[in-house]
C-alpha positions in Angstrom: -44.4 71.2 -63.8 -43.2 69.3 -66.8 -39.6 69.3 -66.3 -37.8 69.0 -69.8 -34.7 70.5 -68.3 -33.2 67.3 -66.7 -31.3 64.9 -69.1 -32.5 61.8 -67.2 -33.9 58.3 -68.2 -37.4 57.5 -67.4 -37.4 55.6 -63.9 -40.5 53.7 -65.2 -38.2 52.1 -67.8 -35.5 51.0 -65.5 -35.1 47.2 -65.5 -35.6 46.8 -61.7 -36.5 43.2 -61.7 -33.6 42.2 -63.9 -31.1 44.0 -61.8 -32.8 42.8 -58.7 -32.0 39.2 -60.2 -28.5 40.1 -61.1 -27.8 41.5 -57.7 -29.0 38.2 -56.1 -26.9 36.2 -58.4 -23.8 38.3 -57.5 -24.4 37.9 -53.8 -25.4 34.0 -54.0 -21.6 33.1 -53.6 -21.3 35.4 -50.7 -20.2 38.3 -53.0 -16.6 37.1 -53.0 -15.8 39.1 -56.2 -18.2 42.0 -55.8 -17.7 43.2 -52.3 -14.0 43.5 -51.8 -12.0 46.6 -53.2 -11.6 45.0 -56.5 -9.0 45.6 -59.2 -8.0 49.0 -60.0 -9.2 48.8 -63.6 -12.4 47.1 -62.7 -13.9 43.7 -62.7 -12.4 41.8 -65.6 -15.7 40.1 -66.4 -17.2 43.5 -67.4 -14.0 44.6 -69.2 -14.1 41.3 -71.3 -17.9 41.8 -72.0 -17.2 45.3 -73.1 -14.4 44.1 -75.5 -16.7 41.6 -77.1 -19.6 44.1 -77.4 -17.3 46.7 -79.0 -16.0 44.2 -81.4 -19.6 43.1 -82.3 -21.3 46.5 -82.6 -18.5 48.7 -83.7 -16.2 46.3 -85.7 -13.3 47.5 -83.3 -10.9 44.9 -81.9 -9.5 45.9 -78.6 -8.2 44.2 -75.6 -9.1 44.0 -71.8 -6.1 46.2 -71.0 -7.7 49.0 -73.2 -10.8 49.3 -71.0 -11.1 50.8 -67.6 -14.3 50.8 -65.5 -15.3 54.1 -64.3 -18.0 55.7 -61.9 -19.8 57.1 -64.9 -18.7 59.9 -67.4 -18.9 62.6 -64.7 -16.2 60.8 -62.6 -14.2 59.8 -65.6 -14.1 63.3 -67.2 -12.8 64.8 -63.9 -10.3 62.2 -63.4 -9.1 62.5 -67.1 -8.7 66.4 -66.8 -6.8 65.9 -63.6 -4.4 63.3 -64.9 -3.8 64.4 -68.6 -3.9 68.2 -68.3 -1.5 70.7 -66.6 -2.3 73.9 -64.8 -2.7 76.7 -67.5 -3.3 74.3 -70.4 -6.3 75.1 -72.6 -9.0 72.6 -73.0 -11.4 73.2 -76.1 -15.0 72.4 -76.1 -17.9 72.9 -78.4 -20.1 76.0 -78.5 -22.7 75.1 -77.3 -21.5 72.2 -75.1 -22.8 70.1 -72.2 -23.5 72.6 -69.5 -22.4 70.4 -66.6 -19.3 69.4 -68.3 -18.3 72.9 -68.1 -18.6 72.8 -64.4 -16.4 69.9 -64.2 -13.5 71.7 -66.4 -13.8 74.8 -64.2 -13.1 72.6 -61.1 -9.4 72.2 -62.6 -6.8 74.9 -63.2 -7.2 74.9 -67.1 -8.5 77.5 -69.4 -11.7 76.7 -71.3 -12.0 77.8 -75.0 -14.9 77.2 -77.5 -15.3 76.2 -81.0 -18.6 76.5 -82.8 -21.0 73.8 -83.8 -23.3 73.8 -86.9 -25.8 71.4 -88.3 -22.8 69.0 -89.1 -21.4 69.1 -85.8 -18.0 70.7 -84.7 -16.7 73.1 -87.3 -13.3 71.5 -87.9 -12.0 74.5 -89.8 -12.9 76.7 -87.0 -11.2 74.3 -84.7 -7.9 74.4 -86.7 -8.1 78.2 -86.8 -8.5 78.2 -83.0 -5.5 76.0 -82.5 -3.4 78.1 -84.7 -4.5 81.3 -82.7 -3.8 80.0 -79.3 -0.5 78.3 -80.2 0.6 81.6 -82.0 -0.2 83.2 -78.6 2.1 80.8 -76.7 -0.8 78.8 -75.2 -0.8 74.9 -74.9 -3.8 73.3 -76.2 -3.9 70.0 -74.4 -7.3 68.5 -75.0 -10.6 68.7 -76.9 -13.8 67.7 -74.9 -16.5 66.8 -77.4 -19.8 65.0 -77.6 -19.7 64.0 -81.3 -22.5 61.6 -81.4 -26.1 63.0 -80.5 -24.6 66.0 -79.0 -25.7 67.4 -75.8 -27.3 69.9 -76.2 -27.9 70.3 -79.9 -28.6 66.5 -80.8 -26.4 66.7 -84.0 -23.9 64.0 -85.1 -20.6 65.0 -86.3 -20.5 64.4 -90.0 -18.3 61.5 -91.2 -15.8 63.6 -93.1 -15.4 65.8 -90.2 -14.9 62.9 -87.9 -12.1 61.7 -90.0 -10.4 65.1 -90.4 -10.7 65.9 -86.6 -8.7 62.7 -85.7 -6.2 63.4 -88.2 -5.7 67.2 -87.0 -5.4 66.2 -83.4 -3.0 63.2 -84.1 -0.9 65.7 -86.0 -1.1 68.6 -83.4 -0.9 66.2 -80.4 -4.2 67.3 -79.0 -6.0 64.6 -76.8 -9.8 64.2 -77.7 -11.9 63.3 -74.8 -14.9 61.7 -76.5 -18.1 61.6 -74.3 -20.0 58.7 -76.0 -22.8 58.2 -73.6 -25.5 58.2 -76.2 -24.2 55.8 -78.8 -26.7 53.0 -78.4 -29.7 55.2 -78.2 -30.1 55.8 -82.0 -33.8 55.9 -83.4 -33.4 56.2 -87.2 -30.1 54.6 -88.1 -27.0 53.2 -86.2 -24.6 55.6 -84.8 -21.6 56.7 -86.9 -18.2 55.4 -86.0 -16.7 56.8 -82.8 -13.6 59.0 -82.9 -11.8 56.5 -80.8 -12.5 53.7 -83.3 -11.3 56.0 -86.2 -8.1 57.5 -84.6 -4.6 56.2 -84.2 -3.9 54.8 -80.8 -3.5 57.4 -78.1 -5.3 60.2 -79.7 -8.8 59.6 -78.1 -9.9 58.5 -74.8 -13.5 57.5 -75.2 -16.1 57.6 -72.3 -18.9 55.3 -72.2 -21.7 54.8 -69.7 -24.6 52.7 -68.6 -26.3 55.6 -67.0 -28.7 56.2 -69.9 -29.3 52.5 -70.8 -29.6 51.0 -67.6 -29.7 53.6 -64.6 -27.6 56.5 -63.6 -27.6 55.4 -59.8 -25.4 52.5 -60.7 -22.6 54.9 -61.5 -21.1 52.5 -64.0 -19.2 53.5 -67.1 -16.0 52.9 -68.9 -12.9 54.4 -70.5 -11.3 53.2 -73.7 -7.6 54.2 -74.2 -4.3 52.6 -75.0 -2.8 50.3 -72.3 -0.6 52.8 -71.3 -3.3 55.5 -70.8 -5.6 53.0 -68.9 -2.6 52.1 -66.6 -2.2 55.8 -65.9 -5.7 56.1 -64.7 -5.8 52.7 -63.0 -2.5 53.6 -61.0 -3.8 57.0 -60.0 -4.1 57.8 -56.3 -7.9 57.6 -56.4 -7.8 53.9 -57.9 -4.8 52.8 -56.0 -6.5 53.6 -52.8 -9.8 52.4 -53.3 -9.6 49.9 -56.4 -12.5 50.0 -58.7 -14.8 53.0 -58.0 -17.9 50.9 -58.4 -16.9 47.3 -57.8 -20.3 46.0 -56.6 -22.4 47.7 -59.2 -19.9 46.8 -62.0 -20.4 43.2 -61.0 -24.2 43.5 -61.2 -24.0 45.3 -64.6 -21.7 42.4 -65.9 -24.2 39.8 -64.8 -27.0 41.8 -66.4 -25.0 42.0 -69.7 -23.8 38.4 -69.7 -27.2 36.9 -69.4 -28.4 38.8 -72.5 -30.8 41.1 -70.6 -29.0 44.3 -71.7 -29.7 43.9 -75.5 -33.4 43.7 -74.5 -33.2 46.7 -72.4 -31.5 48.9 -75.1 -34.1 47.9 -77.7 -36.9 48.7 -75.3 -35.6 52.1 -74.7 -35.1 52.8 -78.4 -38.7 52.1 -79.1 -39.9 54.2 -76.2 -37.8 57.2 -76.7 -38.3 57.1 -80.5 -41.9 57.5 -80.0 -41.5 60.4 -77.4 -39.2 62.1 -79.6 -41.7 62.0 -82.4 -44.4 63.2 -80.1 -42.5 66.2 -78.9 -41.3 67.3 -82.3 -44.7 67.1 -83.8 -46.1 69.2 -81.0 -43.3 71.7 -81.3 -44.1 72.1 -85.1 -47.5 72.8 -84.2 -47.2 75.1 -81.3 -44.1 77.1 -81.7 -44.0 80.4 -83.5 -42.8 80.5 -86.9 -39.7 82.6 -85.8 -38.5 79.5 -84.0 -36.6 76.5 -85.5 -35.5 73.2 -84.1 -33.5 70.1 -85.0 -34.9 66.4 -85.2 -32.2 64.3 -83.4 -31.5 60.9 -84.8 -30.8 59.6 -81.1 -29.9 60.7 -77.6 -32.1 62.8 -75.3 -32.6 66.2 -76.4 -34.2 68.6 -79.0 -32.6 71.9 -79.4 -34.7 74.8 -80.3 -33.4 78.1 -81.9 -35.2 81.2 -80.5 -35.5 84.5 -82.4 -33.2 87.3 -81.1 -36.0 89.1 -79.5 -36.7 86.1 -77.1 -33.5 85.0 -75.2 -33.8 81.7 -73.3 -33.5 83.5 -69.8 -36.4 85.6 -70.6 -38.6 82.7 -72.0 -37.8 80.5 -68.9 -39.7 82.2 -66.1 -42.7 82.6 -68.5 -42.5 78.9 -69.4 -42.1 77.9 -65.7 -45.2 80.1 -64.8 -47.2 77.9 -67.4 -45.8 74.6 -66.0 -42.8 73.7 -68.3 -39.1 73.9 -67.8 -36.0 73.7 -70.0 -32.2 74.6 -70.1 -31.5 78.0 -71.7 -28.7 78.2 -74.2 -26.7 80.5 -72.0 -25.9 77.5 -69.6 -24.1 75.9 -72.6 -22.5 78.7 -74.2 -19.1 80.3 -73.2 -19.7 83.4 -75.2 -23.2 84.3 -73.4 -25.2 83.6 -76.4 -28.8 82.7 -75.3 -30.8 82.0 -78.7 -31.8 78.5 -77.8 -33.1 76.0 -75.3 -32.6 72.4 -74.8 -35.6 70.0 -74.3 -35.3 66.5 -72.8 -38.0 64.1 -74.2 -37.2 61.0 -72.3 -39.0 61.4 -69.0 -42.7 61.9 -69.8 -45.5 60.2 -71.8 -46.9 61.4 -74.9 -49.7 63.6 -73.5 -47.3 65.4 -71.1 -44.9 66.1 -73.9 -47.6 67.4 -76.2 -49.0 69.6 -73.3 -45.4 71.0 -72.5 -44.9 72.0 -76.2 -48.2 73.9 -76.1 -47.2 75.6 -72.8 -43.7 76.4 -74.2 -45.2 77.8 -77.4 -47.4 80.2 -75.5 -44.6 81.3 -73.3 -42.3 82.1 -76.4 -45.1 84.3 -78.1 -45.4 86.2 -74.9 -41.7 86.7 -74.8 -41.6 87.9 -78.4 -44.6 90.3 -77.8 -43.0 91.8 -74.8 -39.8 92.8 -76.8 
C-alpha cells in the first residue's frame, strides 16, 4: 500500500545525527536548563532564535515577549480555541479545510461554519457575506481558522490582495485570525508570501508555527506569535502554570540545533527532496488520470489536490484505490457541506518510483469508478 493519505515528512530525511548531537550537547551540563519544568512561555534561547529568524526571513521585527513555545500546532490550536473562544461562539473555517483541525474545533463548545476556497485562496467576499449573515442572525463570530500558505488540503496560497483585505476586515470586525503557518519554509518555486500575522495590526492574528514538518513531528515543538498580552494569556493558563513549557527538553534540543546552523541545511535538503517528489507525482497524474479530473500544482507544502468528476465521489474511489494498493484522503473529510468531489495526495513520504506507481493505480481506480456510474 502506498499511503498518500498521511501528511507526514519522510522519516528517512529526519536529521537524526544532528539531533543526537544536539541532545548530547544539551545534556552535557547535566541538563540543567532542559530537564526542569521550564518557563511557561518556553526556553528563552529558542524564543530569541525565532525572533532573529523571523526578522531575517520575514522582515518582521518582534520581541521575545511575542513568542510562546507550543507542543506543535495541534496542541496550540486546541489551547487557543479554549482560551480565546466562548461557548456558543462561531469559528469560521475554509471549505475545504484541514480535516483533523475540524476534530480539534469540534472538541470545544463552538459552532463551526465554512467559507469557500478557490484558486486564489479564501474567498474574502464570501467571508464578508458570511460575517454579515451570522451577525444579522445574532451570532458571535469569534475567530477564523485558516491555512493561507500552501493550504491543507488544496495547496493554494491566499492571493496578496486577499491577504491584505482579510486582515483589514478582521481588524474592523474584531474577528481573531488563527493562522496555521506550518508549511511556510517548505516552498519549492518562490518564497512564501507574507504571513497574515506580519501584515495585520497587533492583536488581529495569532500565528501558529511548527518544526513538525521541517525537523520531526515527534519532537512536538512549535510556537505561537501574538501580542505580549495574548502570549501572557496562554503562558498563564492552567496548563502552562501547572507544567511550565509543554515541551521543555525537546525545545532546548531544537534551540541547539538551530543555533549551530544545522536547521538551514535541513530546510534546504527538504526543499530539494520534496520539490522533486512533487514534480514526479504531478507528471504521473497528468499521464494517468482521466481527462475528467483536474489538479493544482502546489508551490510548496505537502499536498496535491485532485478534483474528481461528479460521477466519481472520493468515498467511492477510495476502496477501489485501496484494492489496487494506494490510499488518499477523500474530500468529504475536509468539507463541512459533505462535498466529495476531490482527494488529497501527500507526496512527501515516498520515492519517485513509488509515487509514479501510485498515480498509475489511482488512475485505474478513478476510471473504474467513472465506468460504474
